[in-house]
N, C-alpha and C positions, 0 to 999 in steps of 0.2 A: 060111566060118564067121564071118568078120569082118563081112560084110554082114548075116547073119542075127542076129548079136548086136546090131548097131546098131539093127535094127528092133525088137527086143524090149526095149530099155532104156526104162525109165520112171522119172522122178524120184519118189522117195518119201522124204521127210524126210531128205535128205542121203544116201540109200542108192540103189543101182541094182541091179536084178535082171538076171541074164543067163541065157539058156537055151542049153544046149549039146546036142549030139546024144546024149550019154550021160546026161543028167539036168539038173537045175536047180542052178545054182551061184549063190550069193548073194555078191556082191562088196560090200564095205563100204569107202567112202572113208576114207582115213586121218584126215583132220582131224575129221569129225564123230564117228568112232568113238573117237578119242583123247579128245575132249571128254566123251563119254558114259561111257566105261569108265575114264577116268583117275581115280585116287584122289588125294586131297589128300596132300601130303607128310606123312609121319607125324612129328609133333612129340612128343618124349618128354614124359611128364607131369612137372610140376614136382617137384623133390625135396621130400620131406616136410621140414617145418620142424624144425630141430634141437630136441631135447628139452632144455630148460633146467630144471634143478632150482631151484625157488624156495624158498629157505630163509627163512622169516619170522624176523626178528630178534626176540628176546624184548624186550618193552618194558623200559625202564630201571626199576630198582627204585624204589619210592616213596621220597620224601625228606620229612623233617620240614619243616613250614613255618617261616618265620623266627620266632625267639623274640620273643614280644610284650612282653617285659619289658626294662627298663633297669636296670642295676646302679648304685645310687645311693651306697652306702657300706657300712661295717662297724661293728658294735658289738662291742667286745671287752671282756669283763669277766673278771677273774681267777677269780671264784667260779662262774660259769656257762659254758655252752657259747657260743662266739662266734656271732654272728648277722650276717646280711647284710640290707641293705635293697634290695629290688627294687621297681620301680614299673611299673604298667601304666595308662596314662592318668592319672587322678586317684587311683587306688588305690595304696596303699603297703603292701607285704608285708614283714614281718620273718620271715626264714626261717633255719633251721638245717640242717645236713647231715642228709639222710634225710626232710625234710619234702616233702610233695606239695602243689603249688600248682595250684588249679583242676582237680584230678583229672586233670591232663594232664602236668605236669612234676614230676620229682623232683629235689631238690637233691642233687648228688653231692659237690661240694666247692666251696670258695671261698677266695680270698686277696685281697690288697689290689688286685689288677689285674683279677680276673675271677671269675665264678660259673659253675660247670659244672653243667648240668642234663641230664636224660635225658627225651626226648620219649617218653612211655610207650606210645602206640599203636604206634610202630615200633621202640621200644627203641634210639633213636639219641641219641647224646650231642651236645650243643651247648654253645657258650660264650657267655656274656654278658660283654662287655668293659666295663670301667669307663667311665662317661660323664660323671661329675661330677654335680653336683646343685645 
């Protein structure tokens, strides 16, 4: 049988065929078969990225712009309500508590050191310190 097998062997792309008295047996060489039938090592898929909750911070609340006025001085008279002098550029305003200046600032209070005003669009209080004059 060994001599008859050797006579029937023919190369065929890395494989050899053999005939036996009981039937046909296909023998496959180990190296080519391993190359053809081998599967690449299974690499696990990457883990999904962790879910991170993104919490958008609320923007800071709006703030009043700097007060455009300078506190220049006071006028105190016994018979009338006291008044304060505030200036913006070349304009001079004589204001009393409760007055609204330029439709934007309301005078809340004043003394010899400061004038307290409310920025009306945001209802925020601001202080004008005495600057001299």
